[in-house]
C-alpha positions in Angstrom: -79.8 -53.2 55.9 -78.7 -50.0 57.6 -74.9 -49.3 58.2 -75.3 -49.2 62.0 -72.7 -50.2 64.4 -74.8 -53.2 65.6 -75.1 -54.4 62.0 -71.4 -54.3 61.1 -70.8 -58.1 61.8 -74.0 -59.1 59.9 -73.0 -57.1 56.8 -69.5 -58.7 56.8 -71.0 -62.1 57.2 -72.9 -61.7 53.8 -71.6 -63.5 50.8 -69.3 -61.6 48.3 -72.1 -60.8 45.9 -74.5 -59.5 48.6 -71.6 -57.7 50.4 -70.4 -56.0 47.3 -73.1 -53.2 47.1 -72.4 -52.2 50.8 -68.6 -51.7 50.3 -68.7 -48.4 48.4 -70.9 -46.8 51.0 -68.8 -48.3 53.9 -65.5 -47.2 52.3 -66.7 -43.7 51.4 -67.5 -43.1 55.0 -64.2 -44.6 56.2 -62.0 -42.6 53.7 -63.2 -39.2 55.1 -64.9 -40.2 58.4 -67.5 -37.9 59.7 -69.3 -40.6 61.8 -68.4 -41.0 65.6 -65.2 -43.1 66.3 -66.9 -46.0 67.6 -68.7 -46.5 64.2 -65.4 -46.1 62.3 -63.6 -48.5 64.7 -66.3 -51.1 64.6 -66.4 -51.3 60.7 -62.7 -51.4 60.4 -62.2 -53.9 63.4 -64.9 -56.2 62.1 -63.3 -56.2 58.6 -59.9 -56.9 60.0 -61.2 -59.9 62.1 -62.7 -61.2 58.8 -59.5 -61.1 57.1 -57.6 -62.5 60.1 -59.9 -65.5 60.2 -59.4 -66.1 56.5 -55.6 -66.2 57.0 -55.8 -68.5 60.0 -57.9 -71.0 58.0 -55.9 -71.1 54.6 -52.6 -69.7 55.7 -50.3 -67.1 54.1 -49.7 -66.8 50.4 -52.8 -69.0 49.8 -54.6 -66.3 47.7 -57.4 -64.1 48.7 -60.9 -65.4 49.4 -63.9 -64.1 47.5 -64.7 -61.5 50.1 -61.1 -60.2 50.1 -61.3 -60.0 46.3 -64.3 -57.8 46.3 -63.0 -55.6 49.0 -59.7 -55.0 46.9 -61.8 -54.2 43.9 -63.9 -51.7 46.0 -60.7 -49.9 47.2 -60.0 -51.3 50.6 -56.2 -50.5 50.3 -56.8 -46.8 49.4 -59.5 -46.6 52.1 -57.3 -47.8 54.9 -54.5 -45.6 53.9 -56.7 -42.6 53.8 -57.9 -43.4 57.2 -54.5 -43.8 58.8 -53.7 -40.2 57.9 -56.9 -38.8 59.5 -56.0 -36.7 62.6 -58.9 -37.2 64.8 -58.1 -38.3 68.3 -61.1 -40.6 68.6 -59.6 -42.7 65.8 -56.4 -43.7 67.5 -57.3 -47.4 67.6 -59.3 -47.4 64.4 -56.0 -46.5 62.6 -54.2 -49.5 64.2 -57.0 -51.8 63.1 -56.7 -50.3 59.5 -53.1 -51.2 59.4 -53.8 -54.7 60.9 -56.4 -55.1 58.0 -53.8 -54.4 55.4 -51.3 -56.8 57.0 -53.8 -59.6 56.7 -54.5 -58.8 53.2 -50.8 -58.8 52.2 -50.2 -62.1 54.3 -53.1 -64.0 52.4 -52.1 -62.7 49.0 -50.3 -65.0 46.5 -47.5 -63.7 44.4 -49.7 -62.3 41.6 -52.0 -60.5 44.2 -49.1 -59.1 45.9 -48.1 -57.5 42.6 -51.6 -55.9 42.5 -51.3 -54.7 46.0 -48.0 -53.2 45.2 -49.5 -51.0 42.5 -52.2 -50.0 44.9 -49.6 -49.1 47.5 -47.6 -47.0 45.0 -50.8 -45.2 44.0 -51.3 -44.3 47.7 -47.7 -43.1 48.0 -47.7 -45.7 50.9 -44.0 -45.5 51.6 -44.0 -41.7 52.3 -47.1 -41.9 54.2 -45.7 -44.5 56.6 -42.4 -42.6 56.9 -44.2 -39.4 57.8 -46.1 -41.2 60.5 -43.0 -42.8 61.8 -41.3 -39.4 61.8 -44.0 -37.1 63.1 -47.0 -38.9 64.9 -47.2 -38.2 68.5 -48.4 -41.6 69.5 -45.7 -44.5 69.7 -48.2 -47.2 68.9 -48.9 -45.4 65.6 -45.0 -45.0 64.8 -44.6 -48.6 65.6 -47.6 -49.6 63.3 -46.1 -47.5 60.6 -42.9 -49.4 61.1 -44.8 -52.7 60.6 -46.4 -51.4 57.5 -43.0 -50.3 56.1 -41.5 -53.7 56.7 -44.5 -55.3 54.8 -44.3 -52.8 51.9 -40.4 -53.2 51.4 -40.1 -56.9 52.3 -43.3 -58.5 51.2 -44.4 -56.3 48.4 -40.8 -55.3 47.2 -41.8 -51.6 47.1 -38.2 -50.8 46.3 -38.7 -52.1 42.7 -40.8 -49.0 42.1 -38.4 -46.4 43.6 -35.6 -44.6 41.9 -32.1 -44.8 43.5 -32.4 -41.2 44.8 -35.9 -42.0 46.4 -34.5 -45.2 47.9 -31.6 -43.4 49.4 -33.8 -40.8 50.9 -36.1 -43.6 52.5 -33.0 -45.4 53.9 -31.5 -42.3 55.4 -34.9 -41.4 57.1 -35.1 -44.9 58.5 -31.5 -44.9 59.8 -32.1 -41.6 61.5 -35.2 -43.0 63.3 -33.2 -46.0 64.5 -30.5 -43.8 65.9 -33.1 -41.4 67.3 -33.9 -40.9 71.0 -34.1 -44.3 72.5 -36.1 -42.9 75.5 -38.9 -41.4 73.3 -41.3 -44.2 73.7 -40.5 -44.4 77.5 -41.0 -40.7 78.2 -44.3 -40.8 76.3 -45.7 -43.8 78.2 -45.1 -42.5 81.6 -48.0 -40.2 80.9 -51.1 -41.9 82.4 -53.2 -40.6 79.4 -50.9 -42.5 76.9 -49.9 -45.6 78.9 -53.0 -47.4 77.3 -50.8 -48.0 74.2 -48.4 -50.3 76.2 -51.5 -52.2 77.7 -52.8 -52.8 74.3 -49.5 -53.9 72.9 -48.8 -56.3 75.6 -52.5 -57.6 76.0 -52.5 -55.9 79.5 -49.4 -57.7 80.7 -48.2 -54.1 81.5 -50.8 -52.3 83.6 -49.2 -49.2 85.2 -47.5 -46.1 83.6 -44.3 -46.9 85.3 -44.4 -50.5 83.9 -45.4 -49.0 80.5 -42.5 -46.5 80.6 -39.9 -49.3 81.1 -41.4 -51.5 78.4 -41.3 -48.4 76.1 -37.6 -48.9 75.9 -38.1 -52.5 74.6 -40.9 -51.4 72.4 -38.6 -48.7 70.6 -36.2 -51.5 70.0 -38.9 -53.7 68.1 -39.5 -50.5 66.0 -35.9 -50.2 65.3 -35.8 -53.7 64.0 -38.9 -53.1 61.8 -37.1 -50.0 60.3 -33.9 -52.1 59.6 -35.8 -54.9 57.9 -37.5 -52.2 55.7 -34.1 -51.0 54.6 -33.0 -54.5 54.1 -36.0 -55.1 51.9 -35.1 -52.2 49.7 -31.6 -53.6 49.0 -32.2 -57.4 49.1 -34.9 -57.2 46.5 -36.7 -59.5 43.8 -36.0 -59.1 40.9 -32.4 -58.6 42.2 -31.3 -55.0 41.5 -28.2 -54.5 39.4 -24.9 -53.6 41.1 -25.1 -50.2 39.4 -28.5 -49.5 41.0 -27.1 -50.3 44.5 -24.1 -47.9 43.8 -26.5 -45.1 42.6 -28.4 -45.5 45.8 -25.2 -45.0 47.9 -23.8 -42.3 45.7 -27.1 -40.4 46.1 -26.6 -40.1 49.9 -23.2 -41.4 51.0 -24.1 -40.6 54.6 -26.1 -43.8 54.8 -22.8 -45.6 55.0 -22.0 -43.6 58.2 -25.4 -44.2 59.6 -25.3 -48.0 59.0 -21.8 -48.1 60.6 -23.1 -46.3 63.7 -26.1 -48.6 64.0 -23.8 -51.6 63.8 -21.6 -50.3 66.6 -24.4 -49.6 69.1 -24.0 -51.4 72.4 -26.4 -54.3 73.1 -29.3 -52.7 75.0 -30.2 -54.4 78.3 -33.9 -53.9 77.7 -33.6 -55.8 74.3 -30.6 -58.0 74.5 -31.9 -60.2 71.6 -31.9 -57.3 69.2 -30.9 -57.9 65.6 -30.5 -54.3 64.6 -26.8 -54.2 64.6 -26.6 -57.5 62.6 -29.0 -56.2 60.0 -27.0 -53.1 59.6 -23.8 -55.0 58.9 -25.6 -57.3 56.5 -27.0 -54.4 54.5 -23.5 -53.0 54.3 -22.1 -56.3 53.1 -24.9 -56.6 50.5 -23.9 -53.1 49.1 -20.3 -54.1 49.0 -20.7 -57.7 47.8 -18.5 -58.4 44.7 -20.3 -60.2 41.8 -21.0 -63.7 42.5 -20.4 -64.9 39.1 -16.6 -64.4 39.4 -13.6 -65.2 41.8 -12.4 -61.9 42.9 -8.8 -61.3 42.0 -8.6 -64.2 39.4 -8.2 -63.2 35.8 -10.7 -65.1 33.7 -10.4 -65.3 29.8 -13.9 -64.3 28.4 -15.4 -62.8 25.4 -15.7 -59.1 25.3 -19.4 -58.9 26.0 -19.2 -61.1 29.1 -16.1 -59.4 30.2 -17.8 -55.9 29.8 -20.8 -57.0 31.8 -18.8 -58.4 34.7 -16.4 -55.3 34.6 -19.4 -53.0 34.9 -20.7 -54.8 38.0 -17.2 -54.9 39.4 -16.7 -51.2 39.0 -20.0 -50.4 40.5 -19.3 -52.3 43.8 -15.7 -50.8 43.9 -17.2 -47.3 43.5 -19.2 -48.0 46.7 -16.0 -49.3 48.5 -14.2 -46.1 47.5 -16.9 -44.1 49.0 -16.8 -46.0 52.2 -13.1 -45.5 52.4 -13.6 -41.6 52.1 -15.9 -41.7 55.2 -13.6 -40.2 57.9 -14.4 -42.7 60.7 -15.1 -45.9 58.7 -12.1 -47.9 60.3 -12.7 -46.9 63.9 -16.4 -47.8 63.7 -15.6 -51.3 62.2 -12.9 -52.0 64.8 -15.4 -50.7 67.5 -18.0 -53.1 66.4 -15.6 -56.1 66.2 -14.2 -55.3 69.7 -17.6 -55.1 71.2 -18.3 -58.6 70.0 -15.0 -59.8 71.5 -15.7 -58.2 74.8 -19.2 -59.7 75.3 -19.4 -62.7 77.6 -21.8 -65.5 77.9 -22.5 -64.9 81.6 -23.4 -61.2 80.8 -25.8 -62.4 78.1 -27.4 -64.9 80.5 -27.9 -62.1 83.0 -29.5 -59.7 80.5 -32.0 -62.4 79.1 -32.9 -63.4 82.7 -34.3 -59.8 83.2 -36.2 -59.5 79.9 -39.4 -60.5 81.5 -39.1 -59.5 85.1 -37.5 -56.0 84.5 -38.6 -55.0 81.0 -41.9 -56.9 80.7 -40.9 -58.6 77.4 -41.9 -62.1 76.4 -39.9 -64.6 78.3 -36.9 -65.8 76.3 -36.9 -69.6 75.4 -34.0 -72.0 75.1 -33.4 -71.0 71.6 -32.9 -67.2 72.3 -29.2 -67.4 73.3 -28.6 -69.8 70.2 -30.1 -67.0 67.9 -28.0 -64.3 69.6 -24.7 -66.2 68.8 -26.0 -66.9 65.2 -26.5 -63.1 64.9 -23.0 -62.4 66.2 -21.6 -64.8 63.7 -23.5 -63.1 61.0 -22.0 -59.9 62.1 -18.4 -61.2 62.0 -18.7 -62.8 58.6 -20.4 -59.6 57.3 -17.5 -57.4 58.5 -15.0 -59.8 57.0 -16.7 -59.6 53.6 -16.7 -55.8 53.9 -13.0 -55.9 54.6 -12.3 -58.2 51.6 -14.1 -55.9 49.2 -12.3 -52.9 50.5 -8.9 -54.5 49.7 -9.9 -54.4 46.1 -10.4 -50.5 46.3 -7.9 -47.8 46.9 -7.1 -48.6 50.4 -4.1 -47.3 52.4 -1.3 -49.6 53.8 -1.9 -48.2 57.3 -5.5 -49.4 57.1 -4.3 -52.8 55.9 -2.0 -53.0 58.9 -4.7 -51.9 61.3 -6.9 -54.7 60.2 -4.3 -57.5 60.3 -4.9 -58.3 63.9 -8.7 -58.6 63.5 -8.5 -60.9 60.5 -5.6 -62.9 61.9 -7.4 -63.5 65.2 -10.7 -64.4 63.4 -8.7 -66.9 61.2 -6.9 -68.4 64.2 -10.1 -68.7 66.4 -12.5 -70.0 63.8 -14.0 -73.4 64.6 -13.2 -76.4 62.4 -15.5 -76.5 59.4 -16.2 -80.3 59.6 -19.9 -81.0 59.9 -18.8 -84.1 61.8 -17.5 -82.2 64.7 -20.8 -82.0 66.5 -21.1 -81.0 70.3 -21.8 -83.7 72.7 -23.7 -83.7 76.1 -20.4 -82.9 77.7 -19.5 -79.8 75.6 -19.1 -76.7 77.7 -21.9 -74.1 77.2 -19.4 -71.3 76.0 -17.6 -73.7 73.6 -21.0 -74.8 72.3 -22.1 -71.2 71.6 -18.8 -70.1 70.2 -19.0 -73.1 67.7 -22.5 -71.8 66.6 -21.2 -68.3 66.1 -18.1 -69.5 64.2 -19.8 -71.9 61.8 -22.6 -69.5 60.7 -22.7 -68.6 57.0 -24.9 -66.2 54.9 -27.1 -67.4 52.3 -29.8 -64.7 52.1 -32.6 -64.6 49.6 -35.2 -61.6 49.4 -37.9 -62.2 52.0 -40.6 -62.2 49.2 -38.8 -65.2 47.6 -38.1 -67.0 50.9 -41.9 -67.4 51.3 -42.4 -69.3 48.0 -38.9 -71.0 47.5 -36.5 -73.2 49.3 -33.3 -71.4 49.3 -30.3 -73.3 48.1 -32.5 -76.0 46.7 -34.9 -74.2 44.3 -33.3 -70.6 44.3 -30.1 -68.8 44.7 -29.1 -66.3 47.3 -28.6 -62.6 46.8 -26.2 -62.5 49.8 -23.6 -65.3 50.2 -20.7 -65.2 52.7 -18.8 -68.2 53.9 -18.4 -69.3 57.6 -15.6 -67.6 59.6 -13.3 -70.5 59.0 -13.2 -69.4 55.3 -14.3 -65.8 55.2 -11.6 -64.7 57.7 -8.7 -66.4 55.8 -9.9 -64.8 52.5 -9.8 -61.3 54.2 -6.4 -62.1 55.7 -4.9 -63.4 52.6 -5.9 -60.2 50.7 -4.3 -58.0 53.5 -1.1 -60.1 53.3 -1.0 -60.3 49.5 -1.2 -56.4 49.2 1.3 -55.8 52.0 3.6 -58.3 50.2 3.2 -56.6 47.0 3.9 -53.2 48.5 7.1 -54.4 50.3 5.7 -54.0 53.7 6.1 -57.8 54.5 10.0 -57.4 54.1 10.2 -54.0 55.8 8.1 -54.8 58.9 10.9 -56.7 60.8 12.9 -53.5 60.7 10.4 -51.1 62.0 11.2 -49.3 65.3 7.5 -48.0 65.3 4.2 -48.5 63.4 3.7 -46.1 60.4 1.7 -42.9 61.2 -1.9 -43.3 60.8 -2.5 -46.7 62.1 -5.7 -47.1 63.9 -5.7 -46.9 67.8 -5.2 -50.4 69.4 -2.8 -51.4 66.7 0.5 -52.6 68.2 3.9 -53.2 66.6 4.4 -56.4 68.5 1.2 -58.0 67.2 2.0 -56.9 63.6 5.5 -58.4 63.8 4.2 -61.5 65.2 1.6 -62.0 62.5 3.9 -61.2 59.8 6.8 -63.4 61.1 7.8 -66.2 58.7 7.1 -69.0 61.3 3.6 -67.5 62.0 2.8 -67.2 58.3 4.0 -70.8 57.7 1.7 -72.2 60.3 -1.1 -70.1 59.1 -0.8 -71.3 55.6 -0.8 -74.9 56.6 -4.1 -74.4 58.4 -5.5 -72.7 55.4 -4.7 -75.5 53.0 -6.6 -77.9 55.3 -9.5 -75.5 55.5 -9.6 -75.4 51.7 -10.2 -79.1 51.4 -12.7 -79.1 54.2 -14.8 -76.3 52.4 -14.8 -78.3 49.1 -16.1 -81.2 51.1 -18.9 -79.1 52.2 -19.9 -78.5 48.7 -19.8 -82.1 47.9 -22.2 -82.8 50.8 -24.7 -80.5 49.3 -24.5 -81.5 45.6 -27.5 -83.8 45.5 -30.1 -81.9 47.6 -29.2 -78.3 47.2 -27.2 -77.4 44.1 -27.3 -73.7 44.7 -25.8 -74.1 48.2 -23.3 -76.4 46.9 -22.2 -73.9 44.0 -21.9 -71.2 46.8 -19.5 -73.5 48.8 -17.4 -74.4 46.0 -17.2 -70.9 44.9 -16.1 -69.8 48.5 -13.6 -72.7 48.5 -12.3 -71.3 45.2 -12.0 -67.9 46.5 -9.9 -69.1 49.3 -7.7 -71.2 46.9 -7.2 -68.1 44.7 -6.1 -66.1 47.8 -3.5 -68.6 48.5 -2.4 -68.5 44.9 -2.2 -64.8 44.8 -0.3 -64.7 48.1 2.2 -67.2 46.7 2.7 -64.9 43.6 3.2 -61.7 45.7 5.8 -63.5 47.9 7.6 -65.0 44.7 7.2 -68.4 45.9 8.8 -68.2 49.3 6.2 -70.7 50.7 5.6 -72.6 47.5 6.4 -76.0 49.0 3.5 -75.6 51.5 1.1 -74.6 48.7 1.7 -77.5 46.4 -1.7 -78.7 45.4 -3.6 -75.5 46.0 -3.9 -74.7 42.3 -5.4 -78.4 41.8 -7.9 -77.5 44.5 -8.7 -74.2 42.8 -9.4 -76.0 39.4 -11.6 -78.6 41.1 -13.7 -76.0 43.0 -14.1 -73.9 39.8 -15.1 -77.0 38.0 -17.5 -78.0 40.4 -19.1 -74.6 40.6 -19.4 -74.8 36.8 -21.1 -78.3 37.1 -23.6 -76.9 39.6 -24.2 -73.8 37.3 -25.0 -76.1 34.5 -27.4 -78.1 36.8 -29.3 -75.1 37.7 -29.3 -73.8 34.1 -27.2 -70.7 34.9 -25.1 -71.3 31.8 -23.4 -67.8 31.8 -21.9 -68.6 35.3 -21.0 -72.1 34.1 -19.1 -70.4 31.2 -17.2 -68.2 33.7 -16.3 -71.0 36.2 -15.3 -73.5 33.5 -13.2 -70.9 31.6 -11.3 -70.0 34.8 -10.8 -73.8 35.7 -9.1 -74.4 32.2 -7.1 -71.2 32.4 -5.6 -72.1 35.9 -5.1 -75.8 34.8 -3.2 -74.6 31.7 -0.8 -72.4 33.7 -0.4 -74.6 36.8 3.1 -76.5 37.4 3.2 -80.2 36.6 3.7 -80.9 40.3 0.2 -79.8 41.0 -1.2 -83.1 39.9 -4.0 -81.8 37.6 -4.8 -84.8 35.6 -6.1 -84.8 31.8 -9.5 -86.1 33.0 -9.9 -83.1 35.2 -9.3 -80.9 32.3 -11.6 -82.9 29.9 -14.4 -82.6 32.4 -14.2 -78.9 32.3 -14.0 -78.8 28.5 -17.3 -80.7 28.5 -18.8 -78.3 31.0 -17.6 -75.3 29.1 -19.0 -76.7 25.7 -22.5 -77.7 27.4 -22.8 -74.2 28.8 -22.0 -72.5 25.5 -24.2 -74.7 23.5 -27.0 -74.1 26.0 -26.5 -70.3 25.6 -26.5 -70.5 21.9 -30.0 -72.4 21.9 -31.4 -70.0 24.3 -34.1 -67.6 22.7 
């Protein structure tokens, strides 16, 4: 059969054994196309449709069918990547079909096949090819398609596992700069009648004039920004999980990426794409880069053998080195405060108005009833990301004036956080703004790599790379760290005598607020609230024990971190509020012990040793009035012995 345009569908309809001899001839002609554009587009488009139908029938991750297998063996990945780099004007849509073809191939692939594709992608230098198209191509539909492919490479194929720290940093910097690039670039391009066709194709002709295309271009650029951010996220939130040292090496290769991520996080919500997640992804990436080791309770001394202690210390030092780098960036604090204040200033009525115009003014898909819920979930994610970042910074070399500047943010976040009880569900009479605020304030982070999320059930069968408690817990943890450091530095006692704030505090910090927060009666009321929240967070863990052991462990660990913060504050203030904090050490022991129990259940025996050892150490040092009974101690002895015995039996 001749390779004519009319025969394309017939050839691809052949069985794999009959199709196989045709593929080398087809792919050779596509790699360096000398045929007319219609021939090239037809053979790429028909193959893409064949792949798309296979995905539709069997679903994602179901494994390639026999036709896909022979295509991969014949070099379809290399062929399509060669084609996308071809400069011919008459191949503009063929290139888009080529990228669609690769998307279908990745979507259908199972885990083993995705590993095969990753090797093909690396052989094609796929990441740099896509970055170059994103940066240099004169058609926005190609830049968008490159963004789609980058997201697939980084999130689905885990391309970052094949990159050095320096190469990863270079890619992240390039993507960040594109996100912060001229937001009107697509819009200006699409006002040209000769280029407006791109928007027609993107929207299936819902946009049909250059003027409409130009307005839609603003929203389209926002979609590309999101693809870029998810690509960065995929290079940090990887599987296998990268070491803390690797993340540190990435940031040290190009510290400017910290500034760029902070800039992205602080960009105002665009009216043409109000449901954007770009700012939230940026804060989550920063939080992942600055996440302290999950196998410990920050600030709690744990008696361990030298080998275990050395491993944890190495991870700790790697994260703190990133925190120190962030503290060296000249505008880190104003940017964090700006982002937080932007969230504070947004009003539900404004968001409603923006969403109402998404379709009528910007030609986007009509938002549905879940869109506003998603926006408030993203806002909640941003808040706890920022609070987590602040907590980590307090373990680095942070100045007192910065601690003072962050006091009001963490205090207000603590004060406003919704109750953590899962029984307090909204009713039909709950006001809309109250409902959305509760959604925002009860969001937690339990992030697994995208490649893992497709095949595992997070919290049930796998652990998360990123774990942050809801605002009701993460805000107090951050606040207690600030208060503990200020107390140990003598600021808590000195503040009532100040006539003015120390030089260097951030704009918007006021002496009256600092005095109010640090007043004894305010601190007493705050501590009483935090003790109640501690018990509520431990109850959350108990609710997850049977069905989601990894989630339960995370919730117990987060409760333990809050308890440890209360204990540290008690020590820094020399027991001034000790009567209010009776029972906190018992809660700390219970939470640590339960985290050890969950670690044993999921066979993470190294973590079980850490948590059980910490529980026994705290129990041994606690006053008698804490009420830590012998049976609690005995349980943790058994947990520790089980974990150690299991580690000794391991090959």
